[in-house]
C-alpha positions as CSV (number, residue, x, y, z in Angstrom):
1,M,-15.8,473.8,-16.2
2,S,-15.8,477.5,-17.2
3,E,-13.7,478.9,-14.3
4,E,-10.7,476.7,-14.7
5,F,-9.9,478.1,-18.2
6,R,-10.4,481.7,-17.4
7,G,-7.3,483.8,-18.3
8,L,-5.4,480.8,-19.8
9,N,-3.6,481.1,-23.2
10,V,-4.6,478.2,-25.4
11,V,-3.3,477.3,-28.9
12,V,-5.8,475.3,-31.1
13,T,-4.7,473.9,-34.4
14,G,-7.2,473.2,-37.1
15,S,-9.3,476.0,-35.7
16,G,-11.2,476.9,-38.8
17,S,-14.0,474.3,-38.7
18,G,-15.4,471.2,-37.0
19,I,-13.9,470.1,-33.7
20,G,-11.2,472.8,-33.8
21,L,-13.8,475.6,-34.2
22,E,-16.0,474.1,-31.5
23,L,-13.0,474.1,-29.2
24,C,-12.3,477.8,-29.9
25,Q,-15.9,478.8,-29.3
26,Q,-16.2,476.9,-26.0
27,L,-12.9,478.2,-24.7
28,T,-13.6,481.8,-25.5
29,Q,-16.9,481.4,-23.7
30,Y,-15.0,480.1,-20.7
31,G,-12.8,483.2,-20.7
32,A,-9.6,481.7,-22.2
33,H,-7.6,483.6,-24.8
34,V,-7.4,481.4,-27.9
35,F,-4.9,481.4,-30.6
36,G,-6.5,479.6,-33.5
37,L,-4.0,478.2,-36.0
38,D,-5.3,477.1,-39.4
39,V,-4.9,477.7,-43.1
40,N,-8.5,478.9,-43.1
41,E,-10.0,481.5,-40.7
42,G,-12.7,480.4,-38.3
43,A,-15.1,482.5,-36.2
44,L,-13.1,482.7,-32.9
45,G,-15.1,485.3,-31.1
46,N,-13.9,488.5,-29.4
47,D,-11.3,486.8,-27.3
48,G,-9.7,484.7,-30.1
49,S,-6.9,485.5,-32.4
50,W,-6.6,483.7,-35.8
51,I,-3.1,483.1,-37.1
52,K,-2.6,481.6,-40.5
53,C,-0.5,478.5,-40.1
54,D,0.1,475.3,-42.1
55,V,1.3,472.7,-39.6
56,G,2.8,470.7,-42.4
57,D,5.4,473.5,-43.0
58,S,8.1,474.2,-40.4
59,M,8.6,477.8,-41.4
60,S,4.8,478.5,-41.1
61,V,4.8,477.0,-37.6
62,T,7.8,479.0,-36.6
63,Q,6.2,482.2,-37.9
64,A,2.9,481.5,-36.2
65,F,4.5,481.0,-32.8
66,G,6.5,484.2,-33.4
67,E,3.2,486.0,-33.7
68,I,1.9,484.3,-30.6
69,A,5.0,485.4,-28.6
70,K,4.2,489.0,-29.4
71,K,0.9,488.7,-27.5
72,A,1.7,486.1,-24.8
73,E,4.8,485.0,-23.0
74,V,3.1,481.9,-21.6
75,I,1.2,479.2,-23.4
76,D,-0.9,477.1,-21.0
77,I,-2.5,474.6,-23.3
78,V,-1.9,473.2,-26.8
79,L,-4.7,471.4,-28.6
80,N,-3.2,469.6,-31.5
81,N,-6.3,469.1,-33.6
82,A,-5.2,469.9,-37.2
83,G,-5.4,466.9,-39.5
84,V,-6.3,465.6,-43.0
85,A,-7.9,462.4,-44.2
86,A,-7.4,460.0,-47.0
87,V,-9.7,457.3,-48.3
88,G,-8.5,454.0,-49.9
89,T,-6.5,450.9,-49.5
90,V,-2.7,450.6,-49.6
91,E,-3.1,449.6,-53.3
92,E,-4.9,452.8,-54.0
93,A,-2.6,455.0,-52.0
94,T,-0.1,457.3,-53.7
95,D,3.3,458.4,-52.5
96,E,2.0,462.0,-52.4
97,Q,-0.9,460.9,-50.1
98,W,1.4,459.1,-47.7
99,S,3.7,462.1,-47.5
100,R,1.0,464.6,-47.1
101,V,-1.1,462.8,-44.4
102,L,1.8,461.7,-42.3
103,N,3.5,465.1,-42.6
104,I,0.4,467.0,-41.4
105,N,-1.2,464.5,-39.0
106,V,2.0,463.3,-37.2
107,A,5.0,465.5,-37.9
108,G,2.7,468.5,-37.7
109,M,1.8,467.7,-34.1
110,G,5.5,467.3,-33.3
111,R,6.3,470.7,-34.9
112,V,3.6,472.5,-33.0
113,A,4.5,470.9,-29.7
114,A,8.2,471.6,-30.1
115,A,7.5,475.3,-31.0
116,A,5.2,475.7,-28.0
117,M,7.6,474.0,-25.4
118,P,9.5,477.2,-24.3
119,S,6.2,479.0,-23.5
120,L,4.6,475.9,-22.0
121,R,7.4,475.6,-19.5
122,R,6.4,479.0,-18.1
123,S,2.9,477.8,-17.4
124,K,1.8,476.6,-13.9
125,S,-0.4,473.9,-15.5
126,P,0.9,473.1,-19.0
127,A,-1.0,470.5,-21.1
128,I,-1.1,469.1,-24.6
129,V,-4.0,467.2,-26.0
130,N,-3.7,465.5,-29.4
131,T,-6.7,464.5,-31.5
132,C,-6.3,460.8,-32.4
133,S,-9.0,458.5,-33.7
134,I,-10.8,455.1,-33.3
135,A,-8.8,454.3,-36.5
136,A,-5.7,454.0,-34.4
137,T,-7.0,450.9,-32.6
138,A,-9.8,449.5,-34.8
139,G,-9.4,448.3,-38.4
140,L,-11.6,450.5,-40.6
141,P,-12.1,449.7,-44.3
142,K,-10.5,452.0,-46.9
143,R,-8.7,454.1,-44.3
144,A,-5.1,452.7,-44.7
145,I,-3.1,456.0,-44.7
146,Y,-5.4,457.8,-42.2
147,S,-5.3,454.8,-39.8
148,A,-1.5,454.6,-40.0
149,S,-1.2,458.3,-39.2
150,K,-3.6,458.1,-36.2
151,G,-1.8,455.0,-34.9
152,A,1.4,457.1,-34.9
153,V,-0.4,459.9,-33.1
154,L,-1.3,457.5,-30.3
155,S,2.3,456.3,-30.0
156,L,3.6,459.9,-30.2
157,T,1.2,460.9,-27.4
158,L,2.6,458.3,-25.1
159,A,6.2,459.1,-26.0
160,M,5.7,462.8,-25.4
161,A,4.0,462.1,-22.1
162,A,7.0,460.1,-21.0
163,D,9.5,462.7,-22.2
164,Y,7.9,465.6,-20.4
165,V,6.3,464.1,-17.3
166,K,9.2,465.2,-15.1
167,E,8.5,468.8,-16.2
168,N,4.9,468.4,-15.3
169,I,3.8,468.9,-18.9
170,R,0.9,466.6,-19.4
171,V,0.2,465.0,-22.8
172,N,-3.0,463.1,-23.6
173,C,-5.2,462.3,-26.6
174,V,-8.8,461.7,-27.5
175,A,-9.9,459.0,-29.9
176,P,-13.2,460.0,-31.5
177,G,-15.4,457.6,-33.5
178,T,-16.9,458.9,-36.7
179,A,-17.8,462.5,-35.9
180,D,-20.4,464.8,-37.6
181,T,-17.8,467.2,-39.0
182,P,-17.6,469.1,-42.4
183,W,-15.1,466.5,-43.7
184,V,-17.5,463.6,-43.0
185,K,-20.4,465.6,-44.5
186,G,-18.2,466.1,-47.6
187,L,-17.5,462.4,-47.7
188,L,-21.1,461.5,-47.5
189,A,-22.0,464.0,-50.2
190,A,-19.6,462.3,-52.6
191,A,-21.1,458.9,-52.0
192,K,-23.4,457.2,-54.5
193,D,-26.1,457.0,-51.9
194,P,-25.4,459.6,-49.1
195,E,-28.3,458.5,-46.9
196,A,-27.3,454.8,-47.0
197,E,-23.7,455.7,-46.3
198,R,-24.6,457.8,-43.3
199,A,-26.8,455.0,-42.0
200,A,-23.9,452.6,-42.3
201,L,-21.6,454.9,-40.4
202,E,-24.1,455.5,-37.7
203,A,-24.9,451.7,-37.4
204,R,-21.3,450.7,-36.8
205,Q,-21.2,452.8,-33.6
206,P,-23.2,451.1,-30.8
207,M,-25.0,454.3,-29.8
208,G,-26.4,454.3,-33.4
209,R,-25.4,457.9,-34.2
210,L,-22.3,459.9,-35.2
211,V,-20.3,461.7,-32.5
212,S,-20.8,465.4,-32.3
213,S,-18.0,468.0,-32.5
214,A,-19.2,469.4,-29.2
215,E,-18.8,466.0,-27.5
216,V,-15.3,465.6,-28.7
217,A,-14.4,469.1,-27.7
218,S,-15.8,468.6,-24.2
219,A,-13.6,465.5,-23.8
220,I,-10.5,467.4,-25.0
221,L,-11.2,470.2,-22.5
222,Y,-11.6,467.6,-19.7
223,L,-8.0,466.3,-20.5
224,A,-6.7,469.9,-20.9
225,S,-8.2,471.1,-17.6
226,P,-5.8,472.1,-14.8
227,R,-8.0,470.1,-12.5
228,Q,-6.7,466.9,-14.2
229,S,-3.2,467.4,-13.0
230,S,-2.5,463.6,-12.5
231,T,-3.8,462.6,-15.9
232,T,-1.1,462.1,-18.5
233,G,-0.4,459.4,-21.2
234,T,-4.1,458.7,-21.4
235,V,-6.2,457.9,-24.5
236,L,-9.8,458.9,-24.0
237,A,-12.3,457.2,-26.4
238,V,-15.3,459.3,-27.6
239,D,-16.7,456.7,-30.0
240,G,-20.2,455.8,-29.0
241,G,-18.9,452.5,-27.6
242,M,-17.3,451.4,-30.9
243,Q,-14.0,450.3,-29.4
244,G,-15.2,448.4,-26.3
245,L,-18.7,447.2,-27.0
246,R,-19.8,444.1,-28.9
247,L,-23.6,444.0,-29.0
248,P,-25.7,441.2,-30.3
249,K,-27.5,442.0,-33.6
């Protein structure tokens, strides 16, 4: 996979940790130049540039892409990975949570994609990959707001793919199951019985374990690759079989 990304300019949102940081590290190893957008700095390596950006704020996104434009006229790939979570039912949800999660997880992806479009149009193989979730298509307990946002991400991905297919700008998304990320580790740490909670999360995925950040990143890079020039409007599950398999107990 390494050669196909060499020399490409890639924007990764949510680059400070977890899947986003894994993407940055893999891409820099493959010879891509990475612009990592996050409110927190991640270790991007010698070939990466961190730019402070809050995807929930239009001015912050505009300023970030202004910085990118000083260093690169062309953007080849946008990896829309930034997102936040919320735990609870609709009864427990607050207006502030609804606004924050939908603003960052959904509108944030739209802001970043819109800001990148002029530079993406200059690329010979432009692509956008959005990070969705199993929560978009499977009912998970106490994930009402988060699930709603990821359902919107799936729909947004398909709409964007339709809007830009004639310009050869491909738009796809990945739908991970529960991944072993810093956010999940924080969630487990806050549980009454962290070991039991982790065991429950692992058990609901047929493979019996959490998905790794490296596995999700690999799937994202597959969709982003110039070699997949006929792949657009696709949702790729990386969920240990959670969506499609029903195993006997």
